[in-house]
N, C-alpha and C positions, 0 to 999 in steps of 0.2 A: 589398892581390888577393897569395893566394898564389898561387903561381908552378905552371903546370903541371908536374907533374912523369912523367917517358917511363915507362912502366908495360911492366915483362918477362913474357914467358911465361917461367918456371922449369921447366915440366914437367910433363906430367902420369900419369896411370894408369887404365886400365880391367880389367873384370872381363872373361873370356872373355861374348861375349851368344853369348844362347841362345834357340831357339823359346819359345814358350810353352809350357805343363805338362813340359818337359824338367828337364833340370840343376836350376830355381830355384825349380820348381814348389813347393815349398811354405815359399818361404825367407821373401820380399817384399823390400817397400822397405829397409825397416827395417836387413834380415841384409847386404842387395847394397852399401847404404850406409854403414857400417860396414869390410863389407870394403876396399873404394876409398878410405875416408880412413885407415885405417889407415895402408895401405899406400902410400899418398902421403907417411904420418906419419915412419913407417920409411923410408921411400926418402931422402926429404931432411933425415931428422934433427933433427924437429920433438918430440919429445915429451917435456910439461909446459909448450911455446912455449905466449903466449898469439900469436896470430892477431888482426888488424882488423878479419875477419868468415869467416863460411861462409857462401857462399847455395849453395843446394842447393833443390832442384826437384824433384816428381815431377807426371805430369800426373795417373797414375789412383792411387787414393792412400787411405782409412780415413780416415776421422774421424776415427780415433785420430792418426793420423801427421797433424797439426793442424802440429806444427813439426818438419816432416821433420828438416831444418838440425838445428834447437840439440840434439838426441836422439842426433839419429849421431852430432855431435858431443860429445858426452860421451862418449863411446863410443870415439874415434874415438886416442885418444891423446892429443890435444893438448889444453894448459891450461883446465881448466873454466871461465875466465874469460873466453874464447874465445864469442861471437856469434854463434850463426845463426838468419836469417830463408830460410823457405820460399817458393818461389816457380813461377807455373807459366805457361809461353807454348807452349804444346804441342810442337811438335818443335823451339823455337827456344828452351827453356828450360836450357838448358845452355848454350847461345853469351849468350843473353843475361846471365843469371850471371856467366859472365865478365867479361861488359863490366859489368856492375854493378862486381862487384871491383877495373876498370881504375879506373872511372870516379872510385873514392874515393879510389884512391891515386893518382890523377893530381892529384886536386882537394887532397892531402896530410890529407885522413882518417882515411886509414892507414897504414899501412906495405908489409903483403901479406896475400892472404890469397885462400883455395880457390875454386872456384866450380865445378861442376858440375851433377851432377842423376841419378835415378837411375827406372824406369820396370819395370812389369810385365804383363804381359797374362795373369799365370795367376793370384795372387792378388788376383782385382780384389774388390771392393766390391761383395756383392749386400745390397744392403738390401730391408723393406717399399717397399708402395706406400702410395703418396696413403691411401687408403680406410684402410687398416690403421693404418695410423701416426697418424692421427685418433682411433679409434676406440679407441687403446692408450693414447694421451694425455685421452682426456674419464675412459678407466676411472684414471687416475691421480689426476685432478682429482676422481674421485667421494672421500666419506669413506666413508659408512656402508657395509657389506660387500654388503651388499643391493643399494646404488647402482654401486654397483662390475661388479654381475654384472648387472644393467640395460645398464647404458655398454656391458657385451661382447657381448652377446645382442644390442640392437635392432638388426633390418634386416642382423642379419650375412648372410655369402654369402660360400659358401666360393672363392671368386672374389679374395677378399682378398687372399687365400697366396698369391697368382702373388710371386714377388720382379719387384726393379725392378733389373737389371742397368744398368753404365756407357752411356752413351749414344754410338754409333757413330756418328752419323748429322747435321749439321751441323743445327743448331736452327730455321736461317732459311726451310730449303728440303726438310728429310727428307732430301739424298742423304748418300750417306757418300762417304768423300774420294777415295774409287774412280769413282765417278759420276760427282762430279765431274769427275774426272782423264780419264774416256772423252767427253766433253764439251770439253775440251781440245786431246785427240786430234784428236777432229776437226776441230775448228778450224781446227790449224794443219796438218792430211795431214799426220801421224808413220804410218809404216807401221808395223804389227805386226813385220816384218823386220827395221827400226833397232829400234825397242825389245827387242828379243830380247837381238840382238849386241852392244845398249850391257850390256845386264843379264850375257852372256856375258864381255864383257872387264874384268867388272867384279870377276869371281870368279875369272878367270885372274891379273888385274893383284893380287887380293887370296893368291891362293896363294904368287904368286912372292915378293908379299912378305913371308908369313910365311918359306919356306923361304935366304931369303939375310938374313935375323933380326931383319929391321929392328924386327917386332914385340916384341921378346924385351922389350928394356927399358917397352913402355908397357903391354902385355897378363898382369897380374898371374895365376896359377893358380890356380882357386878349383873347390870341389866335385869333382874328378878332369878337371877341362877345365883344358887350355892357348892352348887356342886358338875361337875362335869355333864353334859346330855349325851352322848356316847351310851355311856356304862351304860350295861343291860343285864344286871345282877337279876333275871327271871329268865335269861336267855339259857337254852340247853342243848348239848352235846345234841338229841334230835333235830333240832332247829341249823341245828349250823352244818349239818350234814345235809340237810336241804337244801343248803345254795347252790345252784349255779358257779362254775367259776366264771372270773370276772375278767381273765385278762387271755388265756387260752378256749378260746369258744366252741374250736372244731375239731380237735385231733380225738378230743373224745379220752386225754390223757391229763387232763385240765385240772389241777388239787387248790389254788392260791383262789378265793372268793371274797365278798367282801365280808366275810363273816371273820375267817381270818388271815384281814388285814385292814390293816390303818385304813380308817373315814379321812377323808378331805375336809381338814381342823379347819379353827378360827383359836388364837389363845395368843398373850402372855405371861414370860414369866419373867425373874429376876433373882439375883445370888449377891448379897452384900457379903466383900470381902474387905480383909485389912492387917494390916500389923499386929503381933502379939503389942506391942506398946499403942499403938493408937487403937485398937478395942480396950485397953484397962483404964486408958485417958477418959475413955466414954462411959466408962462402966458399963461393958458388950460385953457377955461371955461368946466364946473360942466354941461352936460347935465342934469341930472337926479340922483335921490342918489337909491342906490338896500338899502332897509330896512327889507325884512324878505324873505325866503326862507325856502321851506320845502320837503322831498322827503316821495315817501309813498311807500305799495307793496300789492299785491293780493293775497292769494291764485289763485290762475286761475286755478291752477293740478286740485282742488275739486270743479269745479265749478264759481267760480267768472270770469265775463267778464277780458280778460287779460288785455285790454287798459284802464279799471276804472280806479286806482291807483291815479291818479286827484282829482277824486272823495273821492279820503278821503285826500291828501295830503292840498289841496285847506281847506280846510275848518281847520283843525288844525291852519293854517298859518292864517288863517282868526280869530281867537280866540286869538292868542297870538299880531297877532293887533290890536280888537279890534276894528274891521271895519266886516259889512256886506258885501256881495257876492254883490249887490248894490251901494254899496261905490266904483265903478273905474268909472274912465273916458275914458282906454280903453281896450280891454283885446284880448290877446292875445294869444289863443288856434291853438296850433299845428294837423294839417289837417292831421295826418297818413289816414285817411279817413273819406269819409264828415259822414261815420257812427257814424264811430268813435266820434267826435264832436258831433252830436245831439243824443247821447244814452249819452254822459256825460250830454249836458244842462238838458235830462230829468229826466237825477238822481236829478241833485239836485233841480227839482222840484218837488219829487215825496215824499210824506210823508212818505210815508210807508219805500224806503228807508233810508231817510235822520233819522228815529227814526229805523228801524233796522238792518240797515246797520253802521250811523254814528252812532250812539248814540245821537240824539237830538231833540228833542220836536218838531221838524217842520221843515218844507223845505229850504233849501238855499235861494230857490225862483229864478224864471226866469231874464235875464238881458237884456240889451234891446240892441239887433241886431244889431243894425246902430255901435257902440259900439266895434264888434266881430270882426277881420281882416279885419280891416278898406284901408288896400293897400292891399289884397289879403295874402296867405298864403302858404303852402306847396302845395296844390294843383297846383294852378296855377303857385307854383316859383321857385318847388323841394324843394326834401329833400335827399341831400348827410348826410346820418345815423348821422354824431359827429357836426356837420357844422351848423346844424336847430337853438340849442340853441342863437349862439354868434348871427344871423343873426337876430332872433327876441329882445337880448336884442337892439340891436343897432340900429331897426327899432323904439322899443317904446322909447327908448332912447331921439331920434327924436324927435319923435311926442308929447313926452310931453316939450320938448325944444320950439318946435315952438306953442303948447298950452299955455306955460309960467309957468301956475301953474296944477299941477294932479295929479291922482292916475293909474297905469296900472297893470293891471294882466299878468300872465305868465304862464302858466297851458299846458307841454307836458307830453305824454304818452311814452314809451318803452318798448321793448319787453322785455320777462323774467317776465312781469306785476307790472310794477316800471314807478312812476308816480316824474315828476322833476316839480315843482313849486315857484315863486319868485314875490316880489311885486317892482315895479320900484314907487318913489315921484320922484317930483318936486314940 
């Protein structure tokens, strides 16, 4: 049996994340992916180098982008003999791809690879509805011109011309992610004030990180931008409090707003991983090691919170690592919504939840808030779905490198009631 190899995070880059229909409105996933992968190639001197795999993903993509990873790889500067695989697990895609590459390295299948993702909510696939699709197929199957005309006109109604847009609701419930998170906020009694405070803090921490140069080597200028255009360092708690509910607009109890929820975003990110021997041969430094990962899912159709799966995945991972929730120097908890972060933390502090849902003898306990998302997170930086995971891996690896030692937790909730988590150490 092949010995398990240690897997190092060598570094990552991303382009600035943007609100949809702004700087990247006309470029799409392919252009953003090529820019990001090309920047990573440039940063680490990988021109013409054959890597074991590029795992890249996108949640919202056109049918023509069926293998986005391979096509972007061919335009990245890497050797054209580098394979590429395109994946999607909603918001966990980028982290999943880093884990996919890490597992291949760990078992000796490859020595190095790139994981990441891109997403656009500007260049979305707008397709024909099913009725018009079937009509066009019938026209295509018809042999004679007269039969084609008949197939095109028989029973035609102008309603068939209505386009079909990408789904924004869970197919099983018909509710959006925000609708589900509103239910979670009520269940866990998360106040509007606490949500707005977390969102405000995210903007303040991200702005401070830019000012001290933390993102200088992580964010590659693109399309005239050198930082995320979502970031609002001048926002105030008063401004956030003035916003109206974005999802529950009728009951009078809605607490999720445009200010304490992630905006629709465009962007891409990528992270380079390798074995210790491969990095040494190329004179590259390891920032941190990926040591553990875990995925989980919850039964949101029958009452569990849609975004609560990380509360299940993290304790499983802690048990595998033989450590506690408090044994971390940094916590990178993806901010899909401020309420979702607060629900997760409250669940880990709940004796009842940890006993009856997680099967544990006692609560996992609380974390030090000063160690959580120290450079801001998705509420301030944006959340291009498949790009968030690699952004977080690169951020956490740099934090651990700067500290010189330590351990960091990554927790990402996803649509479909799933969660992807990982541990980085140095």
